[in-house]
N, C-alpha and C positions, 0 to 999 in steps of 0.2 A: 504494500500500500504506500503510495507517495505521500510524504508529509505535506500539510498545507503550506502555501507559499510563505506565509509569515514566519513559520517555524524553520523552513529551509533557509530563509534569509538570515535568521539568527544563527543557525547551525553552521552554515558554510561561508558566511560573510567574512571579509577580511578584518572587520572591526574586532574580532576576537583577540587579535594580537595587540591591540592598543589599549583596550579596556576590558581585560578578561573577567574581572570580578563582576562588573555590571552585566557583562554579556551572559555569564553563567546564571545569574539571578533571573535574567529575562528568559533564558532558555527553559529553566525549571518552571517558571511561572507560566510560560506559553504551553509547555508540555502538559502541565496540570490542567490548564484551561481546556485544551483540546480533548484530553481524556474525559474530563468531567462533563463537558458539553455534549460529546457524542454519546456517552453513557446515559445521561439524563434524557436527552432528546429521544433515544430509542425507547426508554421506559414510557414516556408520555405518548409517543406514537402508538404504542400498544394499547393505551387507554383511549385512543380516538382523537387525541389532540394533534393538530397539524400546525406546522410552523411555516408561515408565509414569508417569502422574501419581499423586497420592496415592489418589484414589478407585480407579483401576485397580489400584494396588498392593494395596489392601485386598481387592479382589475376587480377585486372583490368589492371595493368601495365605489366603483364607477357610477353606479346608479344613484349614489347619495351625494355626488359632487355638487358643490355650490359655485366653485370657481377653480380654474386652473390658470396659473400665470406661466407664460412661455419662458424658455431659457435664453433670454436676450444676451448675446455675447458682448464682451467688452474688450476692445483692443488695448493691450498694454505695451507701450514702447520699451525698447531695450534700456536697461539701466547699467551704466558703466562707471568705472572709477574716475574721479575728478582728474587725477594725474596720470593714470595709466589706462588709456582707452581700450587697450587689449584685455584689461581685467573686466570681465563681464559678470556682474552680479546676477542679473536676470536677462535672458534673451527676450526679444520681442515675442509676444504670444497673444493668441486670441483666447481669453479666459471664457470658458463656457460653463455657466451655472446649470442647474437642473431645473426642470419645471416643478412647481410646487402647487399644492391644492388645499382646499378646505372642504371637508365633508360633514354633512349633517345626517348621522346614521340613526335610524329608528330601531329600537330593540324589538326583536320578533320572537325570542325564545329565552329560556332561563339560562342558556349557555353563553350569555354575554355579560361580562363583568370586567372590572379594573383590578389589576394586580398591584401589589405594594410598590413595585418599581415604576408604576405609572402606565405600563403597557395595557392594552386592551385585548381581551379574548372575545371574539364574536363568532357565534355558532361553532364553538370548539376549535377556532382557528386563531393562533397567536399572530396579531398584526405586527408588521415591522414598519414603523413610522419615523424612526430616527436612524442612527448610524448602523445599529445592528440589534440583535435580540439577546446579547450576551447576559444582560442583567436578569433575564428570565431565570437563568440557571443559578446566578448568585442568589436570587430570590428564594429558590428551592432550599438552599442550605441555611438561610437566615430567617426562618419564619418567626413571627411574633404575633401575639394576639392583637386584633384591631377592633376598634369600636365601629358601630354601624351607623350609617346615615343615608337617607334617601333624598333625591332631588329629581325634579322632572327633567332638567337638562344638565348634563355634565360637560364641562370643557376639560379635555385631557391634553395638555400641550407638551408633555415631556415624558420620556420613558427610559431614563438612565438614573442610576444612583450617583450621588456625588461622592467621589473617592479622593478628592483633594489633589489628584495628579492628572488624570485624563479628563475628568469631568468635574464641574463644580466651580469654575472660575467666572470672572466678570464677563469675559468674551462669550462664554457658553450661555450665560443667562441672557445677555442683551441680544445677541444675534440669533440664538437658537430657540429660546423660550419667549422672550419679549417679542421677537420678530414674528413668531407664530401668533401670539395673542393680538398683535396689531393687525395682522392679516385677517384673523377671524373677526375682529371688531369692524373692519372695513366692509365685510360682506354679510354679517348677521343683522337681522332687525335689531334696533336699539333695545327694545324690551327683552329680547331673547338674551342678548349679551349681558344686560344689567341684572337679570334674574338668575342666570346660570351659576352653578357652583364650579369652582376651579379646583382641580385636584391633581397633584403630582408630587414627587419627592422634593420637598421644599429645600432651597439652598440655605435658608435660615440666616440671611444677611440683611443688613439695613438697606443696601441698595435694592434688593429684591422687593422689600416692603415699599420703598419709595417709588419705584417704577410701577408697581401694581396700583398704588394710590393715584399716580399721575394718569394711569389708564382708566381710572374710575372703578377699580376693583377693591372694595373695602375688605378688611381682615375677616369679617364674618362670612365672606363668600369664598374663602380660600382654606383648603384643608390639605394636610399632608397625607398622601396616599400610603405612606409606610405605617401610619397609625390609625387611619380611618378607611374603612371599607364602604365605598359609596355605591348604592344601587341607584339605577336611573332608568328613565323611559326612552331617552335619546341622548346621544353624545355628539359633541362637535370635535372633530379631529383635524389635524394638519400634519404634513410631512416636513422633514427638516431640509431637504435639498442637499446642496453641496456644502461641505464643512468649510473649505477654503474660499469658495465663491458663493456666498449667500445670494439668493435670487434678488435682482434689483427691486422687485416689488416689495420685498420685506424691508430693504434698506430705506426706501422712500416712505413706506408706511411708518416705520419707527420714527423717522425725522418728522413726519407730519403730526403724529400723535404726541410726541414728547416736546419738540421745539415750540409747539403752539402754546405750551404751558408757561413759557418763559418770555421775558421782554426781548426784543431784537437787540443785537449788539450795537453799541455806539461808542464813539470816542476813539482814542489812540489804540492801535492794535499792538500786540506785544510779541517779542521773541522769548520763547520759553524752553527751558531744559527740564524734562521730566525725569527726575531721579528715580532709581528703582532699588529697593532693598530685597534681600533674599536672593534667590537664584537669578542668574543672568544680570547681575549687577556689574557696574564698571569697576574694574580692579584699581585703576589709577584715576578715580573720580576727582580727587582733590586737584590734580593738575588740569583735568578737563574743565572743572568748574572755574578755575582761575582764567583759563582761556576764554570761556564763554562770557564771563563777567566783563572782560575787556571788549566784547562785542555787544554789550548791553542786553544780555539775556537775563531774564528772571529765572531763579532756581526754584523749582517746585519740588519740595520734599515728598517722599513717598509715605504719606500719613493718611489715615482715614478721612474721607471728605464726603459730604452729602452729594447727591446727584446734582443738585442745583449748583454747587460749587464747581463740580467737574464740568458741567455744561458751560458755565461762565468762562472758565480757563480756556477751553478749547474754542469757544465761539469768538473770543477776543484775540486769539493768537493769529499772527501772520507767518511765523516760522516756529516749527516744533522740532526739537532734537531730543533723542533719548534712546535707551536700549529697548529692543523688542520686548513687549510685554502687554499685559491685559489693559493697562491704562490707554494704550493706543486705540482701543475700541472707541474711545471718545472722539476720534477724528470724525465720527458721525455728525458731530455738532459744528464742525469747522465751516467757515465761509469758503466758497469757491476761490481758488487762487492761493490758499494757504499752502505753505511748503512743509512737507514731512520729511525729515532726515532720520532714517532708522539705523541704529547701530546693532550689529550682530556679532556673535562668535562665528568663526569660520566653520564650525561643525553644525550650526543650526541657524538657518535663514529662510524660514517660510515666507510665503508671499501674500498672505491674506490681507495685510494692511496696504500692500502695494495695489491689490485689486480694489479695495475700498477707496483708496485715494484716486485711482483712475475713474471709478464710477462717479465719484463726487466732484470731479474737476479740480483736484489738488495737484500741486507739483510733488514729485516723489524722488528721493535719493536714498541710496543704501550704502553701507560701509561695513567691512570687517578688515582687520589687520592681517596681512599675510595671505598665503594661498588658501583656497577652499580645502577643507578636509573632506574625505570621501567616506567617513564613517556613517553608519545609519543615524539619521536624525534623532531617533529615540535615545541614542547614547549621548547626544550633545544637548539634549533638552535643558539641562540644568547648568551648563557650563557658564561661568562668569566671562566677562568680556574685557579684553585689553585693547586699548586704542592707541594709535600713534598721534601725539598732539600735533606735530607738523602736518601730518596727513589730514587731520580734521580741520586744521586752520586753512589748508589749501581749499577744502570744500567751502568753508565759510566765506573766504575771499571771493570764490567763484559765484556762490549762490545768494549772498546777501546784496543783491542788486535788483533793479527793476527787471522783471521778466514778463513776457506776454501771458495773459490769463489763459489757462487751458479750458477747453469746453467740456462740461460734464457730459458723460455718456448717457 
């Protein structure tokens, strides 16, 4: 039997020579997950439970669709180094999101219910509305007693547990959960949205509560699916689309519903440096901050802030520089023409903020010191970042000038 591709990549990839301990832990975790998933899946199939993939889920829910947004592609130009044009951070590409939908599903039998991880079983079929159905199997091993509650209409926007590593961050909530809720709010009758109960594994953060309130969802209409078993007559569902390339409809819906709650930006725009604590922080940040202050940058410390404060910082910015991290999700609030300069480690440089910048009409630059590493990105996810101060200054001298406004896609 051929091992799954993810396991083969870990097992035979060259990264084992550079980071063997981390590699071994990932191999063991992946092997355990594969064996556990396949064993439990077989047991449930014997009990009549079927596991649908995303395509099968779309087909099953087709008759309940309220809307489907097409996968409008976004052209992203090449991103090169300021001093070395042959150093290409990102080649030119056509970013292709996935279509996304909203469904209003009516319950027709007693075999439709919500699981603790937020997923839905309909007619004994486990729907796949997010990245995968892995949390179904985690759910089996971590059962706990739940209280019961009934609602005529359930909104189920998310079906993953928050693990603090893969899921549970600010980006995940804003783009994958809030984005779905905004999409739903756009197509549902106002009374349906206002009366529905929202249930999923809550993130338990202040920003989650603030965003839900901004969307008009009070605390008494939100329950944690891990602790509350909700029965319902109908449910509103939506799929997540592409993780790196959220559908433009979601991006625009988030901006419409959230920015309308705040005053329009006015006055002098700022140059800001977004500091980052924890993983992927700048190793020589003291020297970098000294350079940036010489160029009139405000230094924004990595401390808890309200949603309103985060919106204000990014709305008022004309140039943003900082290490890749969840805070950059807030470029959602930027004005067209804002410049985002993203700092990476050479082992981890994903492009989802490059995509968002292109979609929103922002200028975009990227940087990492030295050559790109070819390790699996999963092994570079937590690497801190070393920058060359002369190289960064070369960028600043090049980009802190008047440049033509890009057009939003």
